C-alpha positions in Angstrom: 103.5 99.7 114.7 107.0 99.6 113.3 108.4 100.0 116.8 106.4 97.0 117.9 107.9 95.0 115.1 111.4 96.1 116.0 110.8 95.1 119.6 109.9 91.6 118.5 112.7 91.1 116.0 114.9 88.2 116.9 118.6 89.1 116.8 121.7 87.7 118.4 123.6 89.8 120.9 126.2 92.0 119.3 124.5 92.3 115.9 123.5 95.6 114.4 120.3 97.2 115.7 116.9 95.8 115.0 116.1 98.9 113.1 119.0 98.1 110.7 117.6 94.6 110.2 114.4 96.2 108.8 116.2 98.9 106.8 118.8 96.5 105.4 116.0 94.2 104.3 113.8 96.7 102.5 116.1 99.4 101.1 117.6 97.3 98.4 114.1 96.0 97.5 112.9 99.6 97.3 115.5 100.9 94.9 115.8 97.7 92.8 112.0 98.1 92.1 112.5 101.8 91.3 115.2 101.0 88.7 113.1 98.1 87.3 109.8 99.9 87.1 111.1 103.3 85.7 111.4 101.6 82.4 107.7 101.0 82.2 106.8 104.6 83.0 109.1 105.9 80.3 108.1 103.2 77.8 106.8 105.6 75.1 110.0 107.7 75.2 112.2 104.6 75.2 110.3 103.3 72.2 111.1 106.4 70.2 114.8 106.1 71.2 115.7 102.5 70.6 113.5 101.2 67.8 113.6 102.0 64.0 111.7 105.3 63.5 109.8 104.1 60.4 108.1 101.4 62.5 106.5 103.9 64.9 103.1 102.3 65.0 104.4 99.2 66.7 107.0 100.8 68.9 105.0 100.8 72.1 104.1 97.1 71.7 107.8 96.4 71.1 108.9 98.3 74.2 106.4 96.4 76.3 107.7 93.2 74.8 111.2 94.2 76.0 109.6 95.0 79.4 108.3 91.4 79.5 111.7 90.0 78.6 113.0 91.3 81.9 110.3 89.3 83.6 111.1 86.2 81.7 114.6 86.5 83.1 113.3 86.6 86.7 112.8 82.8 87.1 116.5 82.5 86.2 117.3 84.9 89.0 115.0 83.0 91.3 116.9 79.8 90.7 120.3 81.5 91.0 119.7 83.6 94.1 117.3 81.1 95.7 120.1 78.5 95.6 122.7 80.9 96.9 120.3 82.1 99.7 119.5 78.5 100.8 123.0 77.2 100.6 125.2 80.2 101.6 122.8 82.5 103.4 120.3 85.2 102.9 122.8 88.0 103.4 125.1 86.9 100.6 122.3 86.5 98.1 120.7 89.8 98.9 124.1 91.6 98.6 124.9 90.0 95.3 121.5 90.9 93.8 122.3 94.6 94.4 125.7 94.2 92.7 124.0 92.7 89.6 121.4 95.4 89.5 124.0 98.2 89.5 125.3 97.2 86.0 122.0 97.7 84.1 121.2 100.7 86.1 124.3 102.6 84.9 124.0 101.0 81.5 120.5 102.3 80.9 121.6 105.8 81.7 124.3 105.8 79.0 122.9 103.4 76.4 123.3 104.7 72.8 120.1 105.1 70.8 119.1 103.7 67.4 120.2 106.9 65.8 123.7 106.3 67.1 124.3 102.5 66.7 121.3 101.2 64.9 120.0 97.7 65.6 122.6 97.1 68.2 120.7 99.6 70.4 117.6 97.4 71.1 119.8 94.4 71.4 121.8 96.0 74.2 118.5 97.2 75.7 117.2 93.6 75.9 120.5 92.4 77.5 120.3 95.1 80.2 116.6 94.2 80.9 117.7 90.5 81.2 120.3 91.5 83.8 117.7 93.6 85.7 115.3 90.6 85.7 117.9 88.2 87.0 118.8 90.6 89.8 115.2 91.3 90.9 114.4 87.6 90.7 116.1 87.1 94.0 115.5 90.4 95.7 111.9 90.7 96.9 111.5 87.1 98.1 115.0 87.2 99.7 114.0 90.3 101.7 110.7 88.7 102.6 112.4 85.5 103.9 115.0 87.5 105.7 112.5 89.7 107.6 110.2 86.8 108.3 113.0 84.9 109.9 113.9 87.8 112.1 110.4 88.5 113.3 108.3 86.9 116.1 105.5 84.5 115.2 102.8 87.1 115.9 104.6 89.8 113.8 105.4 88.0 110.5 102.4 89.5 108.7 103.6 93.0 109.6 107.2 92.0 108.7 106.2 90.6 105.3 104.1 93.6 104.5 107.2 95.8 104.8 108.7 94.0 101.8 105.8 94.6 99.6 105.3 98.2 100.8 109.0 99.0 100.1 108.6 97.5 96.6 105.5 99.7 96.1 107.4 102.7 97.5 110.1 102.1 94.8 107.4 102.0 92.2 105.9 105.2 93.8 109.3 107.0 93.5 109.4 106.0 89.8 105.9 107.3 89.3 106.7 110.5 91.1 109.8 111.1 89.0 107.8 110.4 85.8 104.9 112.7 86.9 107.1 115.6 88.0 109.0 115.4 84.7 105.8 115.5 82.8 104.7 118.6 84.8 107.9 120.6 84.9 110.0 119.5 81.9 109.6 120.0 78.2 108.9 117.0 76.0 112.2 117.7 74.3 114.2 117.5 77.5 112.5 114.3 78.6 113.2 112.8 75.1 116.9 113.7 75.2 118.0 113.5 78.8 115.1 113.3 81.3 114.6 109.5 81.1 118.3 109.0 81.5 118.5 111.0 84.7 115.6 109.0 86.0 117.7 105.8 85.7 120.8 107.5 87.0 119.1 108.7 90.1 118.8 105.2 91.5 122.5 104.4 91.2 123.7 106.5 94.1 121.1 105.1 96.5 122.1 101.5 95.4 125.6 102.3 96.8 124.1 103.2 100.2 121.9 100.1 100.1 125.0 98.0 99.3 126.8 99.3 102.4 123.7 98.5 104.6 123.5 95.0 103.1 127.3 94.5 103.8 126.7 95.2 107.5 123.4 93.5 108.0 123.1 90.6 110.5 122.6 87.0 109.2 119.3 85.2 109.5 118.9 83.2 112.8 116.8 80.5 111.2 119.3 79.9 108.5 122.2 79.8 111.0 120.2 77.3 113.1 119.5 75.1 110.1 123.2 75.3 109.1 124.4 74.3 112.6 121.9 71.4 112.7 123.1 70.1 109.3 119.7 70.7 107.7 120.8 72.6 104.6 120.7 70.8 101.3 123.3 70.7 98.5 120.8 71.3 95.7 117.9 73.6 96.9 116.2 73.8 93.6 116.0 70.0 93.1 115.0 69.6 96.8 112.2 72.2 96.3 110.8 70.6 93.2 110.9 67.1 94.6 109.8 67.7 98.2 108.0 71.0 98.2 106.0 70.8 94.9 102.6 71.2 96.6 103.7 74.3 98.4 105.2 75.6 95.2 101.9 75.3 93.3 100.0 77.0 96.2 102.5 79.8 96.1 102.1 80.3 92.4 98.3 80.5 92.7 98.7 82.8 95.7 100.8 85.3 93.7 98.8 85.1 90.4 96.2 87.9 91.0 98.5 90.3 92.9 101.0 90.1 90.1 98.5 90.9 87.4 96.6 93.6 89.3 99.8 95.3 90.3 101.0 95.8 86.7 97.5 96.6 85.5 97.4 99.5 87.9 101.0 100.7 87.5 102.7 100.2 84.2 99.6 99.6 82.0 97.1 101.9 83.6 99.0 105.1 82.9 99.0 104.4 79.1 95.4 103.1 79.2 94.1 106.3 80.9 95.8 108.4 78.2 94.7 106.4 75.2 91.3 105.1 76.2 90.2 107.6 78.8 91.5 110.7 77.1 93.5 111.9 80.2 96.7 113.8 79.7 99.9 112.0 80.6 100.4 114.2 83.6 96.8 113.5 84.8 97.2 109.8 84.3 100.5 109.9 86.1 99.0 111.7 89.1 96.1 109.1 89.3 98.5 106.2 89.2 100.8 107.8 91.7 98.0 108.2 94.2 96.9 104.6 93.7 100.4 103.4 94.3 100.6 105.6 97.5 97.7 103.6 98.8 99.5 100.4 98.1 102.5 101.6 100.1 100.6 102.4 103.3 97.6 100.1 103.4 99.5 96.7 103.2 101.3 97.5 106.4 97.9 97.8 108.2 96.6 94.7 106.5 99.7 92.7 107.4 99.4 93.6 111.1 95.7 92.8 110.9 96.5 89.3 109.4 98.6 88.6 112.5 95.4 88.8 114.5 92.7 87.3 112.2 94.8 85.1 110.0 95.9 85.3 106.3 93.2 83.1 104.8 90.1 85.3 105.3 91.9 88.3 103.8 93.3 86.3 100.9 89.8 84.8 100.1 88.0 88.2 100.3 90.6 90.1 98.2 90.6 87.4 95.4 86.8 87.6 95.2 86.9 91.4 95.1 89.5 91.3 92.4 87.2 89.2 90.2 84.2 91.5 90.8 86.3 94.6 90.0 88.3 93.2 87.0 85.9 94.8 84.4 84.8 97.9 86.3 88.4 99.0 86.8 88.7 99.5 83.0 85.0 100.3 82.2 84.9 103.3 84.6 87.9 104.8 82.8 86.0 105.1 79.5 82.5 105.8 81.0 81.6 109.4 81.5 83.1 111.9 83.9 86.7 111.7 85.2 85.5 111.0 88.8 84.5 107.5 87.7 88.0 106.7 86.5 89.3 107.8 89.9 86.9 105.5 91.6 87.9 102.6 89.4 91.6 103.0 89.9 91.5 103.7 93.6 89.2 100.8 94.5 91.5 98.6 92.4 94.4 99.9 94.5 92.5 99.1 97.7 91.9 95.5 96.6 95.6 95.2 95.6 96.6 96.5 99.0 94.5 93.8 100.7 96.3 91.1 98.7 99.7 92.6 99.3 99.3 92.9 103.0 98.5 89.2 103.5 100.4 87.2 100.8 104.1 87.9 101.7 103.9 86.2 105.2 101.7 83.4 103.8 104.2 82.7 101.1 107.2 82.6 103.5 105.2 80.3 105.8 104.6 77.7 103.1 108.3 76.5 103.0 110.8 75.1 105.4 114.1 77.0 106.1 116.1 74.8 103.7 113.8 75.7 100.8 112.3 79.1 101.8 114.4 81.4 99.6 114.3 79.0 96.6 110.6 78.1 96.9 109.3 81.6 97.4 111.5 83.0 94.7 110.4 80.4 92.1 106.7 80.8 92.9 106.8 84.6 93.0 108.9 85.1 89.9 107.1 82.5 87.7 103.9 84.5 88.3 105.4 87.8 87.7 107.2 86.5 84.6 104.2 84.9 82.9 101.3 86.8 84.4 102.4 90.2 85.8 105.2 91.1 83.5 103.3 90.2 80.4 100.1 92.0 81.4 101.0 95.3 79.7 102.0 93.5 76.5 99.0 91.2 76.4 96.5 93.9 77.4 97.8 96.2 74.6 97.6 93.3 72.2 94.1 92.3 73.2 92.8 95.8 72.8 94.5 96.2 69.4 93.3 92.8 68.2 89.7 92.8 69.5 89.0 96.5 69.4 87.4 96.1 72.8 88.9 98.4 75.5 87.5 96.1 78.2 89.4 93.0 76.9 92.1 93.4 79.6 89.4 93.2 82.3 88.0 89.9 80.8 91.5 88.5 80.9 92.0 89.6 84.5 88.7 88.2 85.6 89.2 84.7 84.0 92.5 84.2 85.6 91.0 85.4 88.9 88.2 82.9 88.8 90.6 80.0 88.1 93.0 81.1 90.8 90.3 81.5 93.4 88.9 78.1 92.9 92.3 76.5 93.6 93.4 78.9 96.3 90.3 78.6 98.4 91.6 75.7 100.5 94.9 77.3 101.4 95.9 76.3 104.9 96.0 79.0 107.7 99.6 79.5 108.8 99.4 82.7 110.9 100.6 82.5 114.6 102.3 79.1 113.9 106.1 78.9 114.1 108.0 79.1 110.8 108.5 75.7 109.3 111.9 74.1 110.0 112.3 70.7 108.5 
């Protein structure tokens, strides 16, 4: 399947191989997501390291709040990197996003704790999370636009699915690191050094990713728009004025995938431990297997969407997410462990359907001059205000209401509203990418 995509990739003579186009597009995405998500998996450890010990009861809520801060910074990154990508080229924006990510990656590995520098420690933690959020705000959608513009019209679904699968692979690596440490390392080692090694592990790979990005070919669609004089001086203003309808459709399209993604990854591990009574290693294994599904299945779904269209898959997966929003949490707290496995794995299957169809659909909504900016704003607004805040709001809802199913009600309500407005999304599969 990947070979089929490579054979249909568009590339000018003399550029690096088509395989490098794919690898260059996804590798930075993979490891930026690893570095970004590893924070969530080690949230309880980070809470004990960077917040005042006397306030232990609220530490986890605080550390999830800092996690959300990184997401609030993502729209800033979307504006910055979207503008760079639509004015100066996809390659330059993607390379710069890696450079920005390298700073907080190293910083997290050496950041002094509360015991060492007091209140300055959580302040520096927040600043590093902001830098991470800005960086990743231009990564996923930039890679998606880049691969979509290099692929043939009947392979864009497959190309787009590679970006989301590489992101989930980065999350999977983070989950594996967390799970293996829980299995083979003592709590004392994890508390002192283990979580730092988890951050440091991504830094070396970012260097390799940077070299690949440096040698990656430019986007043919961008170069065509540039030679035709179709680029705009202010992509953000242009997008808000002339692509507002597409922007709103993009936000609705990303709403449920963003929430369900972080319900199943960052939040579910802690939920399984606290509400389901699973050990942290058992919870980590369950989440890791769920994420593994979301690495492989979207590629199949993306290729399928190239044949039957994006809209049927999007409609079905949104309805399924509504129907499963409460069972995914209820089965964790009801009876034997096998029910929790069913709840989590079915949720991962639904997420995989969404993630296989939406990347190409999102890229197809915008013309070349606004593709990087429009997709970045839509994607990151959702992940900032819905996805990134889900662990925080879900924790708060359970603490406030005393109802362990409260996160499911929240997920279902948003799903109903999004489905109503997303139902009429136009079918864009098999049509050429929008120019101007």
